[in-house]
N, C-alpha and C positions, 0 to 999 in steps of 0.2 A: 269279759269283754277281752279279747286279744291286748296283749300288752308285749308289744315287741318292740325296743328303741334302737334305732341307728343314732349314732353317735358320730361327731366330727361332720356335722352338717351335709349328712347325705342327702337333703334334700335339695342343696344345692348343687349335687352333682347330677339330678335328676333333670337341669335346665341347662346343664353345660353347653357350648357350642361343640364341643369332641361328640355328645350324645345325640344331636340333632343333625349332624352330617354324615354319619355311618349309615352303612346301607342295611338294612335287617330283613331275612326271611322269615321263614314260617314261625310261628307262635305256639309253643308247645307247654301244656300246664297238666297238673293233673289230672285228669279227665273224671270226675266226680259232678253226678248232678248236684251234689250240697253245694260243690265249690262254685258252678255255675250260678246256682240260684243266689249264692254267696254276694256275688260280686255285682248283679242285676240288681239285686234290693238295696245295696250299698252298707250292707251289715257284714258285721264280722264274727267270726266263730268265738264261739265262747273256749276259750281259753284259760282261767284265770289263773294258772300257776306260771305262767308265761307273765311277769310283771315289770313296769318300768325300775329303774335303778335296782336290780335285782343284782346281788355277790353270786354269779353264778358258777359257784364252787359245791354246785348239791347235784349229785347223780340223779338220785330219789327224782328232785324237780324236773329235771329235764324229760325222764322217763315217762314220768305219770303225763307231763302233757305232752307228748308223742304219741302215745297209747291212747290218750283223748281224742286226739286228732285224726288218728288213723281206725281206732276201732269204736268210736263215739260210746263208749264205757267213761266211766267218770271217775277212775281210781285216786285216791288219794294220796297227797305226798307222803301221808304218816305210814299208810298202809304197805305202798312202794318201800319206804325206807325199812319196815320192819319184816317185810321179805328178802329184801335183800341183805339185810342183818343176819336173818337164818342162814342163807348161801352162802355169804362170805365169810359169816363169823368175826366179823371185826364191828369196831362201833366208830370208824373211821370215813365210813360210807356218806356222810357231809360233806368231804373234801374230795369227793368223784374219786375216790379210791376203791375202784371195784375190777376183780376178774371179767374182762369180757365174755367171756365162754359161760363163767356160770351166771352172769346178765340176760344173757341172749336165751337160757334155760327160762327163767322166767320169762320174758317177752313172749316166749312161746307158747306161754300155757292157755292163751284162748283159740290154740288149735292150729294158731299159721306159725310157720316156721321163720320168725324175723330173725335178721341179725344184727350186728351194729353198722354194718354198710346199709341194709335196707332201710333203717330208721333214720341215716344223715350223723350217725351221732360218732363216725371217725372221719377226723378230716385233721390233716396238718400239714397243708402245704406252703409252700414258698411265695410268694407273692406275685412273682412273675412267671410262675407256670401254669399260665392261661390252657394251654392243652391238658394238662391234668385233670385242672379244675372244671374245665367243660365237660369232659368223659367221667368227672365224678357226678356232677349235677345231671349229665343226660340218663345216666343209669339210674338214677334214683328218679326222677321223675318221669322216665316212660314206665319204671315197674309201679308207678301210681302213689311213691312214696316223697313228701314232700320233705325239705332239708333243713333242719335246725343248723344253725350257725351261732356259735359263740365267739367271741372275742374280746380282747382287752382293750381298753381305750389308753389314753395315754397317765389315767390315774390309776392305774391296777384294777379296775374296775370290770367285771367282765357285762357284756352287753348281748343282746340275741335277737336275731331276726328268723323267720321260718321265710325258705324260697319254697314256692309252689309250681314256678314256672321258668321258661325261659324260651331264648329268640338268638340263633347265631348268626353274627355278621360275617358278610362275603367278603369282609375285607382283612381282617384277624381276629385271632381268639379274643384278645382281649379288649375288645370291642362289644362282644358278647352282651347281649342285655339278661338280668336275671330277676324276677318279679318278686316282690314279696306283698305283705299285707301291711297295712300304715296305720296306725295306732288310732290315731285321732279321727279320720275322716271315714276308715271303713274299706277305702277304696284302693285298688293294687297300685303298686307304685313300683319303681324299676331303678336299677343302677348298673353301670358299665362294669365288667367284669376289672378292669384298671383299677377303678376305685377303689377295689378292695383292698388294697396295699395301704391307704390311709384309716380302715378300719381296725386296723389290727396294731399292737404295739409291738414295735420290731419286725414289724411285716409279716406277720404269721396268723395264718386262719387255723384258728383252735376249737376242734368240734366237742361239744359240750362241755366247755373247760376242762379238758382231762386229755392229753394223748395217751390214746389205749396204743398199748402192742399186745401181741399173740401170747405172752405170758409176761404179765404183769406181778413184780415181786412184793410182798406186804409193805407197807409203808414203817418205817422205823422210828418211832419219837424219843427224843435225846431229851433230857431233863438237869439242869444244874438248877438245884433249889435255891431260892432265895436265900441272902446272908451267906451262902457257903463260898467261900475266898477263892480265888482263882489265880495262879502264879501264872504271871508273866515273862516271856523273853524278852530280856531289854538287851539283847544282844546289837553291839553298834551305838548304843544310846548312851550307854557310862560302862561301869565296871563291872557289867554283867550281873551283877547281885539280881535275885529275885525281888519282887515287890508285890506286897499284899494289898489285894484292893476289896474292900469288903461290899457289901449290901450289893450284889452284883446277880440279877437273875438271867438264866440264858436258856429258852427255850427253843429247841431246833428240831422240825418236823423236816425229815429228810425223804424223797421222793427218788427211785433209780430206776434205769431201766428204761428209760424215755430219753436220754440223751440222744443227739443226733436227728430226733424228730422237727425238732424246732430249737431257736437260739433260747426262747424260753418254755420250759415247761409251765402248765397250767396252775398247777398246784405251788403252792407257797408253805413255806415255812417261817414262822417269825421267830426272831431275836430281841428280846426287848431287855433292857437295862432300866426301868423303871425308877430304880433309886438312887443310882450314880449318875445316869443323863436328865431323870424326870422332868421335875421343874425348876431349872436354873437360875435361882435367884441374885447368883452374882459370881463372879469370877473374879479372885485377886491374884497377889505374885506368890502368895503360897497353895494354888491348887485351886480344886474346882470346891465350890462350897453349895450345897443342895436345900433348899428348904431352912436354910437359915442354920444347918447343921455344921458341925467342923467340918474343914477339909480334909481330902484325903489324905493328905500328909500328916493329920493329927492322928489318922489311924494307923500308921505305921507304929509297928512294936517298939514302944520306949524302952522296953529292955535291951534295946542293943543301940547306945548312945551314937558309935561311930557311923551306923548308919544312917539314922536321925538328924545328924548334923552334915552330914555329907546330903543329904537330900536338901535340907535349908539351905545350905550355901551355893549351893548349885543354880546358878543364873539361866545355864541353858534349859535345865529341866525346867525353869519357873515358865520361861518362855515356850517351849514345847506343851506345857499344860495349860496354857492361857492362848495359845492360840487356836486358829481354825484346823492349818494342820496337822496339830495334837490332838484332835477328836480323832481323824483318819487313823494318827499314829498308834494310837490307844486300841482304837479299835482292831485294827489289823494285828496288834502285837497279841491283845486277848484270844482273838478268836483262833488264828493261826497257831498258836501256842496249845489252845486247846483242843482243835481238831486234830493235830499234828500227835498228841497224845492221847484221845479216843482212837486214833488210827481209822476215821471215817473214811467214807468214799470220797470226799472232795477230792480236787486235784488242787485247787487252789482257791485265793478268797481274794477278789478284788472289790474297790467300795468306791464311794463317790458322797461327796458331801453335797445336797442342793436340795430345793423345793422340790414337795413333793409329784409337780407335774413337769420338771427339768431334768434333764440328763446332765448339762455340764454344770461343775463344780463352781462354788460361789461362795464367796467370802461370808463369814458372818458377820462382819462389819460392829457396829454398835450393840447390835440386838442380843442381848444375853437372855430374856426370857423365852427358853426353847424346851419344846419337847420332842425328846426324840427317838426313833425305831428303828434296829438296823435291821434288815430283811433279808433272809438266805434263799434264795429260789434252786432249782434244779440248771440253771444257766450256772452255777458256781460264783455269783455275784452277790457281794454285798453291799448294802444301798442302806447311809444313814439320810434318813428323812427328815428337813430341817420343818419346825412346824410352829408359828409364832403364837405364843399365848394368847389366848383370848381374855 
């Protein structure tokens, strides 16, 4: 059964006053007997690869689903993945990192000259560009191609829906209606174009979980192994001496070549600091304490007594280490120095401290049972996600 989930109360949009007042012209749908029969019998097309709560980072999954819809073939996700792996010579396809020209060759193997545009796999419009979105949907539907839209919700999870028809408004393009298949009832549902802005995080429609470009460079995976000390720049904080911080793991998966297509690229690299920020059992005046281990100050080299005593006596540093702001400052110092040293292509690093579903910074308060992850995306933003220990 088709599993396509619309987020942020999409069903409420369908009953909105705006939707009921607009003047709608002729309905245009993919003209296939299978689709007509589909809606008459109130059944759904079998698309097992489109499932609810799917983290839509997989190009192979999306391509297999679209091929099944259009060609009636049933290629497995594994088969598509292996074929794409042969073509692209990379193991990172599950992140959607595929050169579209090469993928198009695979999609054309059944004798039809499919392109990414034909398949609805290329879309990255800003939410108020209603005219461009209208033209894009029209060109696909009028050429008998349903349109797959994937988008980020406010929890950074990709959701998907398949558009198979549209109806233009005589009042404004933002009131155009677009039809998709409902997961539970098997009936067609619709939404107004204006509502698309609420379907995406930061207002972008993301096609297939990936922003494709004509020339898509290969991803670069950069790793700093666990227990590899990171030297941080404490400029402006104290005497400028380097601080050694142990038990840090940094993994950055960088995507380039897609800036300018949206505020967020659809691919993320994760930076994790499990042993340092992992499960924080307590914080005291001497510094961070993780899992009952000694504080970070205790890990400083004791063969430098002067440095040791300076750190122990510095009350400002104690406050810095025990405050919400200190987490932000520490992350920024470590990552900025690391990126600068590695000469990576990040323009800069910004950050926020908050819950996984909110953008605004918030105090850690008295709750210190936290698990944190730091995330770097192609929008050059570092986000520290606060997670309460279960």
